[in-house]
C-alpha positions in Angstrom: -41.0 -181.0 276.5 -43.5 -180.0 279.4 -45.7 -177.8 277.2 -44.4 -174.3 277.8 -45.3 -173.2 274.3 -48.9 -174.5 274.5 -49.7 -172.9 277.7 -48.1 -169.8 276.9 -50.4 -169.7 273.8 -53.3 -170.7 276.1 -52.6 -167.6 278.4 -52.2 -165.2 275.4 -55.3 -166.2 273.6 -57.5 -165.8 277.0 -56.1 -162.4 277.7 -56.8 -161.5 273.8 -60.4 -163.0 274.3 -60.9 -160.4 277.2 -60.0 -157.5 274.7 -56.5 -156.9 276.0 -53.4 -156.1 273.9 -51.1 -159.3 273.8 -47.5 -160.0 272.3 -46.8 -163.6 272.4 -43.1 -164.6 271.6 -41.0 -167.5 271.6 -37.1 -168.3 271.3 -37.7 -172.1 271.0 -36.6 -173.2 267.5 -39.0 -176.3 267.8 -41.8 -174.0 268.6 -44.7 -173.8 265.9 -46.9 -171.0 267.3 -48.6 -170.6 264.0 -49.7 -174.1 264.0 -50.7 -174.1 267.6 -52.7 -170.9 267.1 -54.1 -172.2 263.9 -55.5 -168.8 262.8 -55.3 -165.1 263.9 -56.9 -163.6 266.9 -58.0 -159.8 267.4 -55.6 -158.1 270.0 -53.0 -160.8 269.6 -49.5 -160.3 268.1 -47.2 -163.4 267.8 -43.5 -163.2 267.1 -40.3 -165.5 267.2 -36.8 -164.5 268.3 -34.4 -166.5 266.3 -31.5 -167.3 268.5 -28.9 -167.7 265.6 -29.8 -164.4 264.0 -29.8 -162.5 267.3 -26.4 -164.0 268.2 -24.9 -162.9 265.0 -26.2 -159.5 265.2 -24.9 -159.3 268.8 -21.4 -160.5 267.6 -21.3 -157.8 264.8 -22.1 -155.0 267.3 -19.5 -156.1 269.8 -16.9 -156.4 267.2 -18.0 -153.1 265.7 -17.9 -151.3 269.0 -14.9 -152.9 270.8 -13.0 -154.9 268.1 -12.1 -151.6 266.1 -9.9 -150.5 269.0 -7.8 -153.6 269.4 -4.9 -155.0 267.6 -5.0 -158.2 265.7 -4.2 -160.3 268.6 -6.8 -158.6 270.9 -9.6 -158.7 268.0 -8.8 -162.6 267.8 -9.2 -163.1 271.6 -12.5 -161.1 271.3 -13.7 -163.3 268.4 -12.8 -166.5 270.4 -14.9 -165.0 273.7 -17.8 -164.3 271.4 -17.8 -168.0 270.2 -18.7 -169.2 273.7 -22.3 -170.4 274.6 -22.9 -167.4 277.0 -22.9 -165.0 273.9 -26.1 -166.6 272.6 -27.9 -166.4 276.1 -26.8 -162.7 276.3 -27.9 -162.1 272.6 -31.4 -163.6 273.2 -31.6 -161.9 276.6 -31.1 -158.6 274.8 -33.9 -159.5 272.2 -36.2 -160.2 275.0 -35.4 -156.8 276.6 -36.6 -155.2 273.5 -40.0 -157.0 274.0 -40.1 -156.5 277.5 -40.2 -152.7 276.9 -43.5 -153.2 275.3 -45.0 -154.2 278.5 -46.1 -150.7 279.3 -48.5 -150.8 276.4 -49.4 -154.6 276.2 -49.3 -158.0 277.9 -46.1 -159.7 276.8 -46.2 -163.6 277.1 -42.9 -165.3 276.6 -42.9 -169.1 276.4 -39.2 -169.5 277.1 -38.0 -167.2 280.0 -34.2 -166.3 280.0 -32.4 -169.1 281.9 -31.3 -168.7 285.5 -27.8 -168.8 284.2 -28.2 -166.0 281.8 -29.7 -163.7 284.4 -26.9 -164.6 286.8 -24.5 -163.8 284.5 -26.0 -160.5 283.8 -26.9 -159.6 287.3 -23.8 -161.1 289.2 -21.7 -158.9 287.3 -24.0 -156.3 286.9 -22.5 -155.0 283.7 -25.6 -154.6 281.5 -27.7 -153.3 284.3 -25.0 -151.0 285.7 -24.4 -149.6 282.2 -28.2 -148.6 281.5 -28.3 -147.2 285.2 -25.0 -145.1 284.6 -26.3 -143.7 281.5 -29.7 -142.8 282.8 -28.3 -141.5 286.1 -26.2 -139.1 284.3 -29.2 -137.8 282.2 -31.2 -137.5 285.7 -33.8 -139.7 284.2 -36.3 -142.1 285.8 -35.6 -145.4 284.6 -36.5 -149.0 284.6 -34.1 -151.6 283.0 -35.3 -154.9 281.8 -33.8 -156.8 284.9 -35.6 -154.4 287.2 -38.9 -155.1 285.3 -38.3 -158.9 285.7 -37.6 -158.4 289.4 -40.8 -156.2 290.1 -43.6 -158.7 290.9 -46.1 -155.8 290.0 -44.9 -156.0 286.3 -43.8 -159.8 285.9 -45.4 -163.0 286.6 -43.2 -166.0 286.3 -45.0 -169.4 285.8 -42.9 -172.5 285.9 -44.3 -175.4 283.8 -43.6 -178.8 284.8 -45.0 -182.4 284.8 -46.0 -184.4 287.8 -42.8 -186.5 287.3 -39.5 -186.7 289.1 -37.1 -185.2 286.7 -39.1 -182.2 285.2 -40.1 -181.2 288.8 -36.4 -181.3 289.9 -35.5 -179.2 286.8 -38.0 -176.4 287.4 -36.8 -176.4 291.3 -33.4 -175.8 289.8 -34.7 -172.9 287.6 -36.6 -171.4 290.5 -33.4 -171.5 292.5 -31.8 -169.6 289.9 -34.3 -167.1 289.5 -34.4 -166.5 293.2 -30.8 -165.9 293.3 -31.2 -163.1 290.6 -34.1 -161.6 292.7 -37.0 -163.0 290.7 -39.5 -164.9 292.4 -41.8 -167.2 290.3 -45.5 -166.4 290.9 -46.8 -169.8 290.5 -46.0 -173.3 289.2 -48.2 -175.1 286.5 -48.3 -178.8 286.6 -49.2 -179.9 283.1 -50.7 -183.1 281.3 -51.7 -184.4 284.9 -53.2 -187.8 284.6 -54.7 -187.7 288.1 -56.4 -184.4 287.3 -58.1 -186.2 284.2 -59.5 -188.8 286.7 -58.8 -192.0 284.7 -60.8 -195.2 285.2 -58.4 -197.7 283.9 -56.3 -199.6 286.6 -53.1 -198.8 284.7 -53.9 -195.1 284.4 -55.1 -195.0 288.1 -51.8 -196.2 289.3 -50.0 -193.8 287.1 -52.2 -191.1 288.9 -51.3 -192.3 292.2 -47.8 -191.8 291.4 -48.4 -188.4 290.4 -49.9 -187.4 293.6 -46.6 -187.9 295.5 -44.8 -185.6 293.0 -47.8 -182.9 293.0 -47.6 -182.8 297.0 -44.0 -182.4 296.8 -44.4 -179.3 294.7 -47.0 -177.9 296.9 -45.2 -178.6 300.3 -41.7 -177.6 299.1 -41.5 -175.4 296.0 -44.6 -173.5 295.0 -46.4 -170.7 296.7 -49.3 -171.5 294.4 -49.9 -173.9 291.8 -52.5 -175.1 289.1 -52.8 -178.5 287.4 -53.8 -179.0 283.7 -55.3 -182.3 283.2 -54.2 -184.7 280.3 -56.5 -183.8 277.4 -58.0 -186.2 275.1 -56.9 -184.0 272.1 -54.1 -181.8 271.3 -55.1 -178.2 272.2 -54.3 -176.9 268.6 -56.3 -173.8 267.4 -57.8 -170.9 269.2 -60.9 -172.6 270.4 -59.2 -175.7 272.0 -56.7 -173.2 273.6 -59.6 -171.2 275.2 -60.8 -174.4 276.6 -57.3 -175.4 277.8 -57.2 -172.0 279.7 -60.4 -172.8 281.4 -59.4 -176.5 282.2 -56.6 -175.5 284.8 -57.6 -176.7 288.2 -56.9 -174.0 290.8 -55.2 -176.1 293.4 -53.7 -173.6 295.8 
């Protein structure tokens, strides 16, 4: 895709290099963080959320909690509901939520944010958020739900990763619109693999760079409060040294 996993790894290793505790996690089945990191780093913990395993666990929990009180027809209807695509999204969100709770003790870097659709599903109905709030209100406890943490700009910084191309930029803009509707404002955009930022010399690449400028200007003018540009690199940023180099390569644009 657009390089979310690589950039998340670069952010995580830079934080760890500064001596800060970091938990880097992914839910992308194609993500090979162990290959990208190519070795361990002090202060850095790496994990992966398995969407399939989380979905199965969520289904079992719901069937045990709600299915036990239903007749055969009701249980069959519940099982059918749990086969919808929304089930996986909610299950993965709950797995994210468990990791988000670590944010009081360490930096949590996620390479794949919950989709705007998942957040809207949970926040529009408010079921998950309301239930947590209701339980804690009853105890008179001070509480922060995972949704509240995501909505708090002091706790969460959302970075939207895109390319200087029309389709990826439109997709990122669509995700931003969904996040805004859920009360989450992206902190910055990262325009990755930019030919223009690499300052090419060949006529062909210079033409491509000129085409990118239009997209970069559109992001700056229309979508991003702040943005950074990462140049196209000569070598894949695999391994801690190259990831640290990548973290220092970003061009602070605005």
